C-alpha distance (Angstrom), angle and dihedral (degrees) to the residues before:
residue distance angle dihedral
M1 . . .
A2 3.83 . .
A3 3.80 89.8 .
R4 3.80 90.4 53.4
F5 3.81 90.4 48.7
K6 3.81 90.0 51.6
D7 3.81 91.2 48.5
V8 3.80 91.4 52.7
V9 3.81 101.4 36.6
G10 3.78 100.6 29.5
K11 3.79 97.0 -123.2
G12 3.78 137.1 56.5
P13 3.80 121.8 -86.9
L14 3.81 95.1 -108.3
E15 3.80 93.0 48.3
Y16 3.81 89.9 48.5
L17 3.81 91.8 48.2
T18 3.80 92.2 49.1
E19 3.79 92.4 49.7
W20 3.80 91.4 47.7
R21 3.81 92.2 50.2
I22 3.80 91.3 48.2
E23 3.81 91.0 49.9
L24 3.81 90.0 51.1
A25 3.81 90.6 48.3
A26 3.82 92.0 47.9
D27 3.80 90.1 51.0
R28 3.80 91.1 51.9
L29 3.80 90.7 47.2
R30 3.82 89.6 52.3
R31 3.80 96.6 45.0
G32 3.75 107.2 36.6
D33 3.72 149.0 24.1
D34 3.81 100.0 -118.8
T35 3.77 114.6 139.5
V36 3.78 118.6 -101.5
A37 3.82 88.4 -113.9
T38 3.81 91.0 55.5
I39 3.79 91.6 47.6
A40 3.82 91.0 47.6
R41 3.80 91.7 56.5
A42 3.80 92.2 43.2
V43 3.81 93.5 55.5
G44 3.80 95.9 43.4
Y45 3.80 107.3 -91.8
S46 3.79 120.9 131.3
S47 3.79 94.3 -137.7
E48 3.79 145.9 7.5
S49 3.79 87.9 -107.7
A50 3.82 93.4 55.2
L51 3.81 91.1 51.1
S52 3.80 92.0 45.6
V53 3.81 92.7 53.5
A54 3.82 93.1 48.1
F55 3.82 93.0 42.5
K56 3.79 93.0 51.3
R57 3.80 92.4 45.0
T58 3.83 90.3 51.1
T59 3.82 102.3 38.1
G60 3.79 104.2 21.2
H61 3.82 91.0 -120.7
S62 3.77 135.5 83.4
P63 3.81 115.4 -115.5
R64 3.81 90.5 -108.5
A65 3.82 92.7 50.0
Y66 3.81 89.6 47.0
R67 3.80 91.0 52.6
G68 3.82 90.7 44.6
Q69 3.81 91.4 54.1
L70 3.79 89.2 53.3
T71 3.78 91.6 50.5
R72 3.80 92.6 49.8
A73 3.82 92.8 44.8
G74 3.79 96.2 46.4
């Protein structure tokens, strides 16, 4: 089933899920002032640390640095 998913979507289910969660987290970081821990739980991570590791691996920035860049740019 995972192979079929990859054929249709272009990436594996876990990679897709991670990217979707990170996009949701990034949106919440852009639009609100929830803590990173609150956002982590809201998008399906067990801890702030787990989100931070995945976010940095995916975007190249920690959630706090990402939010800080938005603040400085806007």
